[in-house]
N, C-alpha and C positions, 0 to 999 in steps of 0.2 A: 620216547613219551607217545602211546599213543595218538589219532587221530581222535578215536571220541574224546578224552583226556584234553587234549590240546584244546579240542572246541567247546569242552565244560570250563573250561577256563578263562576261555575268550566271553563268554556268557558271564559266567559269574562278573569279570572284568568290566563288561557292560553296563549289568546292572546294578556295582556298585558306583557308578560315573553315574546314572540316574538316581540311586538312590542318596548321593551325594549333592546332586543338584537339587534333589527335592526339598532335603531339609534345611540349605540354607535357604529355598524357597517362603519355605515353614519360616521359620525366624524372622526374615525380612519382611514377610506378609505381617508379622508380628513386632513389627518394628525392633525386634534383638529383645524383648523385653520378656522377664518370666511369666512376670503378672499375666498380660496376655497369651503369651502359653499358652497355662497354665487352664485359665479361664475359659480357652475354646476346645482343649484339647487333654484336661488335666484327669480324666477318668483312665482307669488303669485297662480297661479293655479299649481306649480307644489309644492308647500310645503304642499297645501291642500291637495294635491293627495295623500303626502307622511305620514302626518297626520294620514288622513283617514282610509289610508290601510294600514297601517305597521304593522300592527298586522292579513294580508291578508294570502295567499295560501302559498307563498314560505318562508322559513326559511332564514335567515341571521344572521351570527354572529362575532363578530370580531376575529380577534388571539389574544390567551389569553396571551397579555404582562402582567407584574405588574400592570401596570397602567392602563388596561383593566380590571385585575381583582376586581382592587380597584374601578376605575369609576362603576362596575355593584352592587358590595355589597352597596354602597352610594346609588347608585339610588334605589335598592331593600327595604335599609331601608324607602327612602323616599315614595315609593310607600306602603309600609307596615302600613305605620304610615299615609299616607291618606286614604286609609283604611279602619280604624279606624273609622273614621267621616266621609264619602262621599260614592256615590254610585258608586259598580265597574262600570259601564261604565265610569262615570266620571272619574276615578283613569284611566283608558284605556288612554284618552286622556291626560292625563298627563302625560304618558310615555314620548312626545316629549320634551316639556316643562322642566321636570325636569334632562331627561338627560343631555339638553345643558346644564342648571344650573349645574351638577355636573361637567360637562367638566372646565367649567369657575371655579369654586372652585378649581380645581385638578389642575387649571395651577400655581397658587402659589411656593406650593412643586413643581409644576414640575422643572420651572423656577427654584427655587434654585437648584437643583438637576442636571439642565444639567450645571448650571451655575460653578460650581464643577469639572465635567465633562471636561468643556471647560477647565479650568483652568490647569486640570493635563493632558489636552493632551499638552497643551500648552508647559509643563513643562518638558515634554517629547519630541518635539519636539526644545526645546533648546539645554538639554542635548546632543541630536542627531549631532544638526548642531556645537556645540564643537568637536564631534568628525568627523567632515568633509561631513556631510549629506548635498544634495542639495535638496533644492523641489523645484516642476515644479509646477504650479496651471495651469487648463485650463477650461475656461470658454467660454460659448458662447449660441445663440439660437439655435446654432445646431453643427453636427460636433465635440462635444466633447470625446465622449464616441471611436469613431473611430479614432482620435486624441492620445487619451491617450493609448489606445491598438496599435496601429505604432508605436509609440514613446518607450512604453516600452519594446516592440516587439526587435524593431534596441536598444535599449539603452544595454539591457542584453547582446550582443554581446562582452559589456568590461567591466560593473560596475553591480553591487549585486544591482538589481529595486525591491522595492515596488512599487506597485498602487493602487488605492483605484480599489475595485472591483465592474462590473456591476454595479448594478444604485445609491452605494453607495456615493452622492453629496451633503449633505446636514450640517448642522453645526452640529446634534447630531450625525448621520452616520461617517462624517468623525472623530468628535472624538472620536468615541469609537473605530473606525477603525486603530488610532493612536495609544492606548492605551494597545491593542490588537496584536500590530502586529509589531510597529514601535521597531527597536533597534537598538545602536549606530552601529551596524555593518552594514548597510545599509549605501547604497550610496549616493542612485538617489530615492527620494519617486514625484510620481506623482499622484497628486491631481485631479479631475474631484469635478466642483465646479459649483450647481444650484442653484436656487436662484426663488421665486414668488414676491417676492418683494422688494426694496432697501435698504441694509444695512445688508442684507443676505452674499451676497459673502464678505463684506468686514470683518464680523466677522470670515469666514470661513477662511481668511487670516492671522488676528489676529492669528487663530490656527496655521496652517500650516507654516505662515510663509516663502511665496514662495521668492527666487531670479530673479525667469524668469517664465514671463505671458503670456500665449497664448490665443490671440482672435481668435475663429475660425470663426465666424459670428455672423450680427445680422439680425432678422429676426420680424416677428410679433409673435412671440414665444409666449403664456400665455398672451395676450395682455391684456384677460379680467381681468389679477390679477393686472398687472402692470397699467393699466389706459392710459397708450401713449406709443406711440414708444420712445418719447424719456427719457422716464422712464426707460426705458428697455438697452436702451445706457449708460444713467447714473449706472444704476444697475450693466451691466458687465465692464465696466471702471474701476469699486474698484478695479478690483483684478490688474490692473495697476497702479493705484494710491496707493496700499498697499505697491508696490516694494521698496525695499532700495535703492539709491542716483543711485549704481553701478550693480544696477539689468536689467535685461532683456526686455524688451517689443515685442512679436511677436504678427506681426499681419498679416490677412488673407487679401490678399490684392484684392482677385476675390471679397469682397463683396462688396458692393455699399457706403458701409458707414463707414468702417474701415479707408480705407488709409486718408481723413479727420480727422476720431477721432484720428489716429496717431500721427498727427501734435502737438496733447495736451500734447502729454510726450517729458520731452526736457531728458530724458536719453538715453542710449543705446536703440538703437529697431532692428528690422529687419521687413522688409513686404516680404511677401512669394507669388508667385503666383504656380499653376499649373503648374507638369513638368509629361506628360503624359510619358515620354521618359524611368521615374525613375521603372514603373510598369505599359505598355500598357494594361494589360490582364484587369485591372483591373476599375471598372465604373470610371467617371470623377473624382463625386465630392468627390470617396477615395484618389485619386487623388491626389487633392487640398491639402487633411487632411496627407496625407505621405508626401509631398512636405515639409509643418511648422514641421511635424515632423523630419525630414533630418536637416532643418536648426538648431534643435535644439543640436541635436545629433553631426552637426559638430561644434556648438561653446562650446560645450563640449567638445572637442578634440579628438573625433573620428575621423579617417583615411577615406579618400574616401575608401579603401578596407575592413576598419570594418562596413560602412554603407554600402556598396555593399551586402556585405554577409549578413548582418540584412533586408535586400530589401528581398532578394534572397526568404528568410526564415518566409519573414509575412505571416502570417494564420488570415483568416477570422476568427470573432466569431460567435457565436449562434446568439447574438444581431445585426448582420449584415443583411444588404439587401442580400436576397437570392430569386431565381429563383427556379421552378419549374412545370410542366407537372400536369397540374388537371385531375378529372371525364371528358374522354369526349375529350380530349386531348387540355382542357383550360390552356392557359399560366399564371400563378400563381406568383403576383409579393409579397412577403414576406418581409413588413417592417413594423412592428407591434410592432417593439420596441416603437417606439417614432414618433411623426407626426408635422409637419410645414410645410408652405408654401414651401422651399427650398428643404427639405425631398421630399412633392409630387414631384414637378416638377424633379427631381434627380429620383426619381423611374422611372415615365414615361419616363426618358430620358436612364435608365437603358433597362426599353420595348421594347423599338424604335433599340436599338444598339443590343440585346438579339436575336430578333425577326429577324431582318435584317441578323445579322449573321446563324439565322436557315436557308433562303430563299437560294435556289439553284441558283449555278452562272449562 
């Protein structure tokens, strides 16, 4: 074997390793879900570009979870086996389809593991509820995280409150959080519930078993994954349908779809609207979310004095919208945690109100 051929094979091996890591990174980024992958990279040109140049100059690698390590071991084994019979250049191009095959092969043990985690989390919630735990579920196309934060901060003035952190709102994430954090001493658990297709919020509700469900709003968020606005409505309403007969459904009356959807619920319900007097210093969309939190706090027995103390001490977290001055005096709106049509409109409103406040009188 000449030195040039040997060097070429070494280069192809390096490119194949980089391509393998890249494809596992992409699949992990999309939570190993075909729908999310296709929504982002479904075009033929995009997929071909990824396929041809995934071993290019930039280096990507997945977060090294147990699943990612296992997937990489399977993938390398398949690539080594292929290299025995096929030219190295062809093996490079096999990295993408083989990575996809490995992801699907691992779905069987992964799903088995997930169901085991779900069942244990259900059992933990059941025991905690027997000791008096109240579970509040929050879902919607927007406003979930801020409503969760506001409600948790207000309730903490009376109860021992536990909430799902940051963007933990999937079935597995919530189940693991329950197993790690929920105890029989907790009095209120506030659970944010997200979804990419119908059925996921129903599964989350099966795990968390909420007595109170808050629907913060409906918009075209994740429309490419749900397929239609009606599917989004159906998915979010799964939280309300999961409530017990004596449960409470809470709807944002300022959203154009929710007042009509609220008519489908035959149990106890509250429809809230923005009350700018609660905290006039907050942006309008946060005033709406705060109003919903106040209604739930009042339902759970907090006095007006306790609620006022909670409202007064509300603190915005680092995932909420913020503004600052950039280079050259540029006005910067930081709303990068999540994006949807309502959120973008709210960010522009914040911009207008803030800029107006900066103008000399």
